[in-house]
C-alpha positions as CSV (number, residue, x, y, z in Angstrom):
1,M,92.8,97.8,75.1
2,L,96.6,98.0,74.8
3,F,98.1,101.2,73.8
4,E,101.4,101.9,75.6
5,K,103.7,100.1,73.2
6,D,104.8,100.5,69.6
7,Y,102.8,97.8,67.7
8,G,104.2,98.6,64.3
9,E,103.6,101.1,61.5
10,G,100.4,103.0,61.8
11,V,98.8,100.9,64.6
12,I,97.0,103.0,67.2
13,A,95.6,100.1,69.2
14,I,95.3,96.4,69.5
15,I,91.9,95.2,70.9
16,P,91.5,91.7,72.4
17,L,88.4,90.1,70.9
18,H,88.0,87.0,73.0
19,K,85.4,88.3,75.4
20,K,83.2,89.8,72.7
21,A,83.7,86.7,70.5
22,K,82.2,84.5,73.2
23,E,79.2,86.9,73.3
24,L,78.8,87.2,69.5
25,G,80.0,83.7,68.4
26,S,83.2,84.4,66.5
27,C,86.3,86.6,66.4
28,E,85.1,87.9,63.0
29,K,81.8,89.1,64.4
30,A,83.6,90.7,67.4
31,A,85.9,92.5,64.9
32,E,83.0,93.7,62.9
33,Y,81.4,95.1,66.1
34,Y,84.5,97.1,67.0
35,S,85.3,98.1,63.4
36,K,82.0,100.0,63.3
37,K,83.3,102.2,66.1
38,F,86.6,102.8,64.1
39,K,85.1,103.2,60.6
40,D,87.6,105.8,59.6
41,Y,90.5,103.4,60.2
42,A,92.0,100.4,58.6
43,Y,92.0,97.2,60.6
44,E,93.4,93.6,60.7
45,I,92.4,90.5,62.6
46,E,95.2,88.3,64.0
47,N,94.8,85.5,66.5
48,C,91.5,87.0,67.7
49,F,93.1,90.5,68.2
50,L,92.0,93.5,66.2
51,K,94.6,95.9,65.0
52,I,93.4,99.4,64.4
53,K,95.5,101.3,61.9
54,I,95.9,104.7,60.3
55,K,94.6,104.7,56.7
56,D,96.0,108.1,55.5
57,Y,98.4,110.1,57.5
58,V,97.4,113.5,56.1
59,E,93.7,112.9,56.8
60,A,94.6,111.5,60.2
61,L,96.5,114.7,61.0
62,K,93.6,116.8,60.0
63,N,91.3,114.8,62.2
64,S,93.4,113.7,65.1
65,S,90.5,113.3,67.5
66,L,88.4,110.9,65.4
67,I,88.1,108.0,67.8
68,K,85.1,108.1,70.1
69,I,85.5,106.0,73.2
70,D,82.4,104.7,75.0
71,L,82.7,105.6,78.7
72,E,80.3,103.4,80.7
73,N,78.2,105.0,83.4
74,K,79.6,108.5,82.9
75,P,77.8,110.7,85.4
76,Q,75.8,113.8,84.3
77,R,76.6,115.2,87.8
78,A,79.5,114.3,90.0
79,I,80.6,115.5,93.4
80,L,84.3,115.5,94.3
81,D,85.2,115.7,98.0
82,F,88.8,116.7,98.3
83,S,91.4,118.7,100.3
84,S,89.2,119.0,103.5
85,P,91.8,120.5,105.8
86,N,91.2,120.9,109.6
87,I,90.7,124.4,110.9
88,G,93.2,125.7,113.4
89,K,96.1,124.1,111.5
90,P,98.1,125.5,108.6
91,F,97.9,123.9,105.2
92,H,100.6,121.3,105.2
93,V,102.2,118.7,102.9
94,G,99.7,116.0,104.0
95,H,96.9,118.0,102.2
96,L,98.7,118.3,98.9
97,R,97.9,115.0,97.2
98,S,94.2,115.2,97.9
99,T,94.0,118.8,96.9
100,I,95.9,118.5,93.6
101,L,94.5,115.2,92.5
102,G,90.9,116.3,93.4
103,E,91.2,119.5,91.3
104,S,92.7,117.5,88.4
105,L,89.9,114.9,88.5
106,S,87.3,117.7,88.7
107,R,88.7,119.2,85.5
108,F,88.9,115.8,83.9
109,Y,85.2,115.1,84.5
110,E,84.3,118.5,83.2
111,F,86.3,117.7,80.1
112,L,84.2,114.5,79.8
113,G,81.0,116.6,79.9
114,S,79.9,116.1,83.5
115,K,78.6,118.8,85.8
116,V,81.1,118.8,88.6
117,I,80.6,120.1,92.2
118,R,83.9,120.6,94.0
119,W,83.2,120.2,97.7
120,N,85.6,121.2,100.5
121,Y,84.4,119.2,103.5
122,L,86.2,121.1,106.3
123,G,87.3,119.4,109.5
124,D,85.7,122.1,111.7
125,W,84.0,120.1,114.5
126,G,85.0,117.6,117.0
127,I,86.8,117.2,120.4
128,Q,90.0,118.7,119.0
129,Y,88.3,122.1,118.9
130,G,87.3,121.7,122.5
131,K,91.0,121.2,123.2
132,L,91.9,124.3,121.2
133,I,89.3,126.4,123.0
134,E,90.6,125.1,126.4
135,A,94.2,126.0,125.3
136,Y,93.2,129.5,124.2
137,K,91.4,130.1,127.5
138,K,94.5,129.0,129.5
139,W,97.3,130.6,127.4
140,G,95.8,132.6,124.6
141,N,97.0,136.0,123.5
142,E,94.7,138.1,121.4
143,R,97.6,140.2,119.9
144,E,99.5,137.1,118.8
145,L,96.4,135.6,117.4
146,K,95.9,138.7,115.2
147,T,99.5,138.9,114.0
148,K,100.4,135.2,113.6
149,G,97.0,133.8,112.7
150,L,96.8,130.1,111.9
151,R,100.5,129.5,113.0
152,Y,99.6,130.7,116.4
153,L,96.6,128.4,116.7
154,F,98.7,125.5,115.6
155,E,101.3,126.4,118.3
156,L,98.5,126.4,120.9
157,Y,97.2,123.1,119.7
158,V,100.6,121.5,119.9
159,K,101.0,122.9,123.5
160,A,97.6,121.6,124.4
161,H,98.5,118.1,123.2
162,N,101.9,118.2,125.0
163,E,100.2,119.4,128.2
164,G,97.6,116.6,128.0
165,L,94.5,118.8,127.7
166,Q,91.4,116.7,126.9
167,G,89.0,119.4,125.7
168,E,86.0,117.2,126.1
169,E,84.1,119.4,128.5
170,E,84.7,122.5,126.3
171,F,83.5,120.7,123.2
172,K,80.4,119.6,125.0
173,K,79.7,123.2,125.9
174,L,80.3,124.2,122.2
175,E,77.8,121.5,121.1
176,R,75.2,122.8,123.6
177,G,75.6,126.4,122.1
178,D,77.8,128.0,124.8
179,K,78.2,131.7,123.6
180,E,81.8,132.1,124.6
181,N,82.9,128.9,123.0
182,K,80.9,129.5,119.9
183,K,82.5,132.9,119.5
184,L,86.0,131.5,119.8
185,W,85.2,128.7,117.4
186,L,83.9,131.2,114.8
187,I,87.1,133.3,115.2
188,F,89.3,130.2,114.7
189,R,87.2,129.1,111.7
190,D,87.4,132.6,110.0
191,I,91.1,132.9,110.4
192,S,91.6,129.4,109.0
193,L,89.3,129.9,106.0
194,K,91.1,133.2,105.0
195,E,94.5,131.4,105.0
196,F,93.1,128.3,103.2
197,K,91.6,130.5,100.4
198,K,95.0,132.3,99.9
199,M,96.6,128.9,99.4
200,Y,93.9,127.7,97.0
201,D,94.2,130.9,95.0
202,L,98.0,130.4,94.7
203,L,97.5,126.8,93.6
204,N,94.8,127.8,91.0
205,I,92.2,125.7,92.8
206,R,88.5,126.5,93.5
207,F,85.6,125.0,95.3
208,D,81.8,125.3,94.7
209,I,80.8,124.3,98.2
210,W,82.4,124.9,101.5
211,K,80.5,122.9,104.0
212,G,82.3,121.2,106.9
213,E,81.4,118.8,109.7
214,S,79.8,121.6,111.8
215,H,77.0,122.1,109.3
216,Y,75.9,118.4,109.8
217,Y,76.0,118.3,113.6
218,E,72.3,118.8,114.0
219,F,71.5,116.6,111.0
220,G,73.5,113.8,112.7
221,K,70.6,113.4,115.0
222,E,68.4,112.3,112.0
223,V,71.0,109.7,111.1
224,I,70.8,108.2,114.6
225,E,66.9,108.2,114.4
226,D,67.0,106.6,111.0
227,A,69.4,103.9,112.2
228,L,67.1,103.0,115.1
229,N,63.8,103.3,113.2
230,K,65.0,101.2,110.3
231,K,66.5,98.7,112.8
232,V,69.9,99.1,111.1
233,G,71.5,100.3,114.4
234,F,71.2,99.3,118.1
235,E,72.0,100.7,121.5
236,D,74.8,98.9,123.2
237,K,75.4,98.5,127.0
238,D,77.0,101.9,127.5
239,K,74.2,103.7,125.5
240,S,76.3,104.2,122.4
241,I,74.4,103.8,119.1
242,V,76.0,101.3,116.7
243,I,75.3,100.3,113.1
244,D,75.7,96.5,112.8
245,L,78.2,95.8,110.0
246,K,79.5,92.4,111.2
247,P,77.3,90.4,108.9
248,F,79.1,92.1,106.0
249,G,82.6,91.3,107.3
250,L,83.2,94.9,108.5
251,P,83.7,96.3,112.0
252,N,80.6,97.9,113.5
253,L,80.2,101.7,113.0
254,V,79.6,103.8,116.2
255,I,77.5,106.8,115.4
256,S,76.9,108.2,118.9
257,K,78.9,107.7,122.1
258,R,76.9,107.4,125.4
259,G,73.9,109.1,123.8
260,E,75.7,112.5,123.8
261,R,78.7,113.5,121.6
262,S,78.2,113.2,117.8
263,L,81.0,111.5,115.8
264,Y,82.8,112.0,112.5
265,A,80.9,109.1,110.9
266,T,77.5,110.4,112.0
267,R,78.2,113.7,110.3
268,D,79.6,112.0,107.2
269,L,76.4,110.0,106.9
270,A,74.3,113.2,107.3
271,C,76.3,114.8,104.6
272,L,75.9,111.8,102.3
273,K,72.1,111.9,102.8
274,E,72.2,115.4,101.3
275,R,74.8,114.8,98.6
276,C,73.1,111.8,97.1
277,N,70.2,114.0,96.0
278,L,72.7,116.2,94.1
279,A,74.7,113.8,92.0
280,E,74.9,110.3,90.4
281,K,78.5,109.8,91.4
282,I,80.4,110.9,94.6
283,M,84.1,110.6,94.9
284,Y,86.1,111.0,98.1
285,V,89.7,111.8,97.3
286,V,91.3,110.6,100.5
287,G,94.4,108.6,101.4
288,N,94.7,104.8,101.4
289,E,94.7,104.7,105.2
290,Q,91.0,105.5,105.2
291,S,89.9,102.5,103.0
292,L,88.3,100.5,105.8
293,Y,86.4,103.6,107.1
294,F,84.9,104.3,103.7
295,K,83.8,100.7,103.3
296,Q,82.0,101.1,106.6
297,V,80.4,104.4,105.7
298,F,79.3,103.3,102.2
299,K,77.8,100.1,103.6
300,A,76.0,102.1,106.4
301,A,74.6,104.5,103.8
302,E,73.3,101.5,101.8
303,L,71.6,100.0,104.8
304,L,70.1,103.4,105.6
305,D,68.9,103.6,102.0
306,Y,70.5,107.0,101.5
307,C,72.2,106.5,98.2
308,S,70.3,103.8,96.2
309,S,70.8,105.6,92.8
310,T,74.2,107.1,93.5
311,S,77.7,105.6,93.0
312,L,80.1,106.1,95.9
313,E,83.8,105.7,95.4
314,H,86.8,106.2,97.6
315,V,89.5,107.5,95.3
316,S,92.5,106.5,97.4
317,F,96.1,107.5,97.1
318,G,99.5,106.7,98.6
319,L,101.5,108.6,101.1
320,L,103.4,111.7,99.9
321,T,106.7,112.2,101.7
322,L,109.8,114.4,101.3
323,P,113.4,113.4,101.4
324,K,114.8,113.3,104.9
325,G,117.0,116.2,105.8
326,K,115.9,118.3,102.8
327,F,113.2,120.3,104.7
328,S,113.0,121.8,108.1
329,T,110.2,120.4,110.2
330,R,108.1,122.9,112.2
331,K,106.7,122.3,115.7
332,G,104.2,119.4,115.7
333,N,106.2,117.5,113.1
334,V,104.5,119.2,110.1
335,I,105.9,120.6,106.9
336,F,103.9,123.6,105.8
337,V,103.1,124.0,102.1
338,D,104.2,127.6,101.9
339,D,107.7,126.5,103.0
340,L,107.7,123.8,100.3
341,I,106.6,126.4,97.7
342,S,109.4,128.7,98.8
343,T,111.9,125.9,98.2
344,I,110.5,125.1,94.8
345,K,110.5,128.8,93.8
346,K,114.1,129.1,94.7
347,E,115.0,126.1,92.6
348,V,112.9,127.2,89.7
349,T,114.4,130.7,89.7
350,N,117.9,129.2,89.6
351,A,117.0,126.8,86.8
352,L,115.5,129.5,84.6
353,K,118.6,131.8,85.2
354,S,120.9,128.9,84.2
355,K,119.0,128.9,80.9
356,G,119.4,132.6,80.5
357,V,115.6,133.1,81.0
358,D,114.7,136.3,82.8
359,V,111.0,136.3,83.9
360,G,108.9,138.1,86.4
361,D,107.5,136.7,89.6
362,E,104.1,135.9,88.1
363,D,105.7,133.7,85.5
364,I,108.0,132.0,88.1
365,M,104.9,131.2,90.2
366,K,103.2,129.6,87.1
367,V,106.2,127.3,86.8
368,V,106.3,126.6,90.5
369,V,102.6,125.6,90.6
370,S,103.0,123.6,87.4
371,T,106.0,121.8,88.9
372,L,104.2,120.9,92.0
373,S,101.0,119.8,90.3
374,Y,102.8,117.7,87.7
375,A,105.2,116.1,90.2
376,L,102.2,114.7,92.1
377,L,100.0,113.8,89.1
378,S,102.8,112.1,87.1
379,Q,102.8,109.3,89.8
380,A,100.2,106.6,89.8
381,R,97.9,107.7,92.6
382,R,97.8,104.4,94.6
383,K,101.5,104.4,95.1
384,D,103.5,106.1,97.9
385,F,105.7,108.8,96.5
386,V,108.8,110.7,97.6
387,F,108.8,114.2,96.2
388,D,112.4,115.3,95.5
389,V,112.3,118.9,94.4
390,K,115.6,118.9,92.4
391,K,114.4,115.9,90.4
392,F,111.2,117.8,89.2
393,V,112.8,121.2,88.8
394,S,114.5,120.2,85.5
395,F,114.3,120.8,81.8
396,E,115.2,117.1,81.3
397,G,113.1,114.1,82.0
398,N,109.4,113.7,83.0
399,T,108.8,117.1,84.5
400,A,106.5,120.1,84.0
401,M,109.4,122.2,82.9
402,Y,110.1,119.8,80.1
403,L,106.5,119.8,78.9
404,L,106.3,123.6,79.1
405,Y,109.5,124.0,77.2
406,T,108.3,121.6,74.5
407,Y,105.1,123.5,74.2
408,K,107.0,126.8,73.8
409,R,109.3,125.2,71.2
410,A,106.3,124.2,69.1
411,K,104.8,127.7,69.4
412,N,108.1,129.4,68.4
413,L,108.4,127.1,65.4
414,I,104.9,128.1,64.2
415,N,105.7,131.8,64.7
416,E,108.8,131.5,62.4
417,V,106.7,130.6,59.4
418,S,104.1,133.0,57.8
419,S,102.4,130.4,55.6
420,H,100.7,127.5,57.3
421,K,99.3,124.8,54.9
422,M,98.5,121.2,55.4
423,P,101.2,119.1,53.7
424,K,100.3,116.8,50.9
425,E,102.3,114.0,52.3
426,I,103.7,113.0,55.7
427,K,107.2,111.8,55.0
428,H,109.2,111.6,58.2
429,P,108.7,108.3,60.1
430,I,108.7,110.1,63.5
431,S,106.1,112.5,62.2
432,R,104.0,109.5,61.4
433,H,104.5,108.1,64.8
434,I,103.4,111.4,66.4
435,I,100.2,111.2,64.4
436,V,99.6,107.7,65.7
437,L,100.1,109.0,69.3
438,M,97.6,111.8,68.6
439,H,95.0,109.1,67.7
440,R,95.9,107.1,70.8
441,F,94.8,110.0,73.1
442,P,91.2,108.8,73.6
443,F,92.5,105.4,74.8
444,Y,94.5,107.2,77.5
445,V,91.4,109.2,78.4
446,K,89.5,105.9,78.8
447,K,92.4,104.5,81.0
448,A,92.3,107.7,83.1
449,Y,88.5,107.3,83.5
450,D,88.5,103.6,84.3
451,N,91.1,104.2,87.0
452,N,90.1,107.7,88.2
453,D,93.7,108.7,87.7
454,T,94.9,111.5,85.5
455,Y,98.4,110.0,85.8
456,Y,97.6,108.4,82.4
457,L,97.2,111.8,80.8
458,A,100.6,112.9,82.3
459,L,102.1,109.7,80.9
460,Y,100.6,110.4,77.5
461,A,101.8,114.1,77.5
462,Y,105.3,113.0,78.3
463,E,105.4,110.4,75.5
464,L,104.0,112.9,73.0
465,A,106.5,115.6,74.0
466,K,109.5,113.2,74.0
467,T,108.6,112.0,70.5
468,Y,108.2,115.5,69.2
469,N,111.5,116.6,70.6
470,K,113.2,113.6,69.0
471,L,111.7,114.7,65.6
472,Y,112.8,118.3,66.3
473,Q,116.4,117.2,67.0
474,Q,116.6,114.9,64.0
475,Q,114.9,117.0,61.3
476,K,115.3,120.7,60.4
477,F,111.9,122.1,59.3
478,I,112.4,125.8,58.4
479,G,113.3,126.2,54.7
480,T,113.2,122.5,54.0
481,E,110.7,120.1,52.3
482,Y,109.5,119.2,55.8
483,E,108.5,122.8,56.7
484,Q,104.7,122.4,56.4
485,E,104.8,118.9,57.9
486,G,106.6,120.2,60.9
487,I,104.2,123.1,61.3
488,A,101.2,120.9,61.1
489,I,102.6,118.4,63.6
490,S,103.4,121.3,65.9
491,Y,99.7,122.5,65.8
492,G,98.6,118.9,66.6
493,L,101.0,118.7,69.6
494,I,99.9,122.1,70.9
495,E,96.2,121.1,70.7
496,K,96.7,118.0,72.8
497,L,99.1,119.6,75.3
498,E,96.7,122.5,76.0
499,I,93.9,120.0,76.8
500,I,96.2,118.1,79.2
501,F,97.7,121.2,80.7
502,H,94.3,122.4,81.7
503,I,93.4,119.1,83.3
504,L,96.7,118.8,85.1
505,N,96.7,122.5,86.2
506,L,99.9,123.4,84.3
507,Q,100.2,127.1,83.5
508,V,102.2,128.3,80.6
509,P,104.5,131.3,81.4
510,T,105.2,134.1,78.9
511,K,108.8,133.0,78.7
512,I,110.6,129.7,79.3
């Protein structure tokens, strides 16, 4: 379905009929099949393409959500695995795209009617925590840990790495239940979770389940037993347990090293075994660089017969970077999210002041979070992306501030008029085009669903806002023959933007 171009007066979509025509025998029969889905619209057939057109603009404005799009295999229950930071390290820029995209997709599937489980699969187990425990035992300071929290743990980890600490023996002790190591690990985990939750609250993001790798350590033993009993895995010469994936064109997946230490993949498979009983679709919102790993895990889960009735998908995304020289890099070559937010807040405050808008800190933070969310979601997820703060802190162009300003403009226009009636006729050609755009919304929804990318909804919102502002600038509404037309169009715009604002996590401030 094609929808992103202007196909002429009143055309909301052009549907290619060739595939359906082969199935049904002719383009006319294919057109009849589709026209039943669009019975409230006019349509034309041209060269085996079906044009869907607005019949009556006033009726179309009254019913701007008439089109019902069939979404194939829409799950009743879906699990989204996203964010998943490692304990002992502050929330940094590398976590942002997974976190913001995962929350947006969760809201999108809820909008579609699915029951969504947001799952934060914490990185809280593995040899790196043996390294952190070893570092704390060598150099740790309890007072600094209490005052600096996660930043202090990160400094220790960086020092451990620079000093060449291995941590393997300390982690083995942790796996065996050593009381001292378990106590330190719990302290590190609690400090991390408290700081993570503060950041999620700030970003207006929530989770239903907080279960990390540590929860699945013991269950990993079941995965190893399953692999051997089902003859999916084998023991190699150094006593490691390996799942044979070479017949499927993939590298083998090691699930136990030397019969002792559990591995990330083992715990992931143990988690999948549980998850597949909870949902029909599981989505991992993780960067492109993990594509091969997820192919291995999904194939291993299939061979182990863990997820026969569950769809597994790696929702991959490109690398997020920041312009060089624009941000200070902390120890360990990491840019922390709270530093980025402080930078955005400063720019937003200056931008609002330049417009003569005086707002409180709560409203400023709404714009900050909206700016950050929209900057990431307005980019196609698979592409790498350089986030330039100044570009997105602007009232011009494809930005959150532009959309929020347009929304407020429509609200203010409505508030200026006491009588709100549906016009008898839609006269202005741009008003007509806005109505066409309103009826294209379900096609953008389908595109977002087919690609697991709410970028298409950001694209739609910007196109709708840009067209509305063009109308606003060209035509005066108040006190003219276009008054009720402008009010009705404004209501339609607000309805669509509110849906998209919720999905994209844009928050409307009191003033802008």
